C-alpha positions in Angstrom: -3.6 0.0 -1.2 -4.1 -1.7 2.1 -3.6 -5.1 0.5 -0.4 -3.9 -1.2 1.0 -2.7 2.1 0.2 -6.0 3.8 1.9 -7.9 1.0 5.0 -5.7 1.3 5.4 -6.5 5.0 4.9 -10.2 4.4 7.6 -10.0 1.7 9.9 -8.1 3.9 9.6 -10.6 6.8 10.8 -13.3 4.4 13.9 -11.4 3.4 17.4 -12.4 4.6 18.6 -10.0 7.3 21.0 -8.2 4.9 18.2 -7.4 2.4 15.8 -6.4 5.2 18.4 -3.9 6.4 18.9 -2.6 2.8 15.1 -2.1 2.5 15.0 -0.2 5.8 17.8 2.1 4.7 16.3 2.8 1.3 12.8 3.4 2.7 14.0 5.7 5.4 15.9 7.6 2.7 13.1 7.6 0.2 10.5 8.8 2.7 12.2 12.2 2.9 12.4 12.5 -0.9 9.0 11.1 -1.9 6.7 11.8 1.2 4.0 9.2 0.3 6.4 6.4 1.2 5.3 5.1 4.7 8.8 5.2 6.2 7.7 5.3 9.8 5.6 2.2 9.5 8.5 0.3 7.9 10.8 1.4 10.7 8.2 0.2 13.3 8.1 -3.1 11.5 11.9 -3.2 11.6 11.6 -2.9 15.4 9.1 -5.8 15.4 11.6 -7.9 13.4 14.2 -7.1 15.9 11.9 -8.2 18.7 11.4 -11.6 17.2 15.1 -12.0 16.6 15.2 -11.6 12.9 17.2 -8.3 13.0 19.4 -6.4 15.5 17.6 -3.5 17.2 20.6 -1.2 17.2 21.4 -1.8 13.6 17.8 -1.0 12.6 18.0 2.3 14.5 21.4 3.2 13.0 20.5 2.4 9.4 17.0 4.1 9.6 18.6 7.2 11.2 21.3 7.3 8.5 18.8 6.9 5.7 16.5 9.6 7.2 19.3 12.1 7.7 20.7 11.4 4.2 17.2 11.9 2.7 16.8 15.2 4.5 20.2 16.4 3.4 19.4 15.4 -0.2 16.3 17.7 -0.2 18.4 20.3 1.6 20.9 20.2 -1.3 18.2 20.5 -3.9 16.8 23.5 -2.0 20.3 25.1 -1.7 21.1 24.5 -5.4 17.8 25.8 -6.8 16.9 28.4 -4.2 13.4 29.8 -4.4 12.7 27.8 -7.5 12.8 24.6 -5.4 9.9 25.9 -3.4 7.7 26.4 -6.4 4.6 24.1 -6.0 4.4 23.7 -9.8 7.9 22.1 -9.8 7.4 20.0 -6.7 3.9 18.8 -7.4 4.1 15.9 -4.9 4.7 18.3 -2.1 1.7 20.1 -0.5 1.8 23.9 -1.3 0.4 24.7 2.1 3.2 22.7 3.7 5.7 24.8 1.8 4.1 28.0 3.1 4.0 26.7 6.7 7.7 25.6 6.5 8.8 29.1 5.4 6.8 30.7 8.3 8.5 28.3 10.8 11.9 29.0 9.5 11.4 32.7 9.8 10.4 32.3 13.4 12.3 29.3 14.8 15.4 28.8 12.5 17.4 25.7 13.4 14.8 24.7 16.0 12.6 23.6 13.1 15.4 21.3 11.8 15.8 19.8 15.3 12.1 19.1 15.5 11.5 18.1 11.9 11.1 14.4 12.5 8.3 15.1 14.9 6.4 17.3 12.4 4.6 14.7 10.3 3.9 15.6 6.7 6.3 18.5 6.7 9.8 16.8 6.7 10.5 17.2 3.0 9.3 20.8 2.8 11.3 21.7 5.8 14.5 20.3 4.3 13.8 22.2 1.0 13.1 25.4 2.8 16.3 25.1 5.0 18.4 24.6 1.8 16.7 27.5 0.0 17.5 29.7 3.0 21.2 28.8 2.6 21.4 27.7 6.2 24.7 26.2 7.4 25.1 22.7 6.1 27.1 21.3 9.0 24.6 22.5 11.6 21.7 21.3 9.5 23.3 17.8 9.2 23.9 17.6 12.9 20.4 18.7 13.9 18.6 16.6 11.4 20.6 13.5 12.4 19.8 14.2 16.1 16.1 14.6 15.3 16.0 11.4 13.2 17.9 9.4 15.9 15.5 10.4 18.6 12.3 9.8 16.6 13.5 6.6 15.1 14.7 5.2 18.4 11.2 5.8 19.9 9.2 4.2 17.1 11.6 1.3 16.6 11.5 0.4 20.3 7.7 0.7 20.2 7.6 -1.9 17.4 10.1 -4.0 19.3 8.1 -3.8 22.5 4.6 -4.5 21.2 5.6 -7.5 19.1 2.7 -8.9 17.0 0.7 -5.9 17.7 3.1 -3.6 15.9 0.3 -2.3 13.6 -1.2 -0.6 16.5 1.8 1.8 16.5 0.8 2.7 12.9 -2.6 3.7 14.1 -1.1 5.9 16.8 1.3 7.5 14.3 -1.6 8.3 12.0 -3.6 9.9 14.8 -0.4 11.7 16.0 0.1 13.1 12.5 -3.5 14.4 12.3 -3.1 16.1 15.7 0.3 17.7 14.7 -1.3 19.1 11.5 -4.1 20.7 13.4 -1.7 22.2 16.0 0.6 23.5 13.3 -2.3 25.0 11.4 -3.4 26.8 14.6 0.2 28.0 15.3 0.4 29.3 11.7 -2.8 31.2 12.1 -1.5 32.7 15.4 1.7 33.7 13.7 -0.1 35.4 10.9 -2.4 37.1 13.3 0.5 38.4 15.3 2.3 39.6 12.2 -0.9 41.4 11.0 -1.3 43.1 14.4 2.3 44.3 14.3 1.9 45.6 10.8 -1.2 47.5 11.9 0.6 49.0 14.9 3.4 50.2 12.6 1.1 51.9 10.3 -1.0 53.5 13.1 
């Protein structure tokens, strides 16, 4: 797997700029639809390519943002079309069932705030978009908020790749560590939310 990833980036570096931009757009889109795709790392690499003059930094950010937002809205549309059936783990086998449960809890509590924060919630982007769609939340507000979220996150990681140059892989290590921390924090938040809900239910029945 590691060798394949290395070969991918070597191949991408040899592409003509137009094709490299197309790959960035497709990967940023696909990451939201098929979560195993390492979209963030490819965007960081796009920043590195901009740093060495192969690509334009602003174009990388705009295309990756557009791809990410379009991918989010695609999953939103699936959730909106199929409703609760789209959240069935047996149908969406590539999505973690615990992620679906967490996303539903977040939506109940934070609403559109989850959409605005979705890009910073590693490992939960696709399930958030499905959940938002299944909840029939306003499409226009969803599109605006998911685009803002994508633009901010992508600008940060693209510039990071641009700034560190040849050491761009270090950003990938930081992103993996960040993802693990986020999952732990979200797990604890979920437990706290369930505990609070349980206590309220106990008070109501007392």
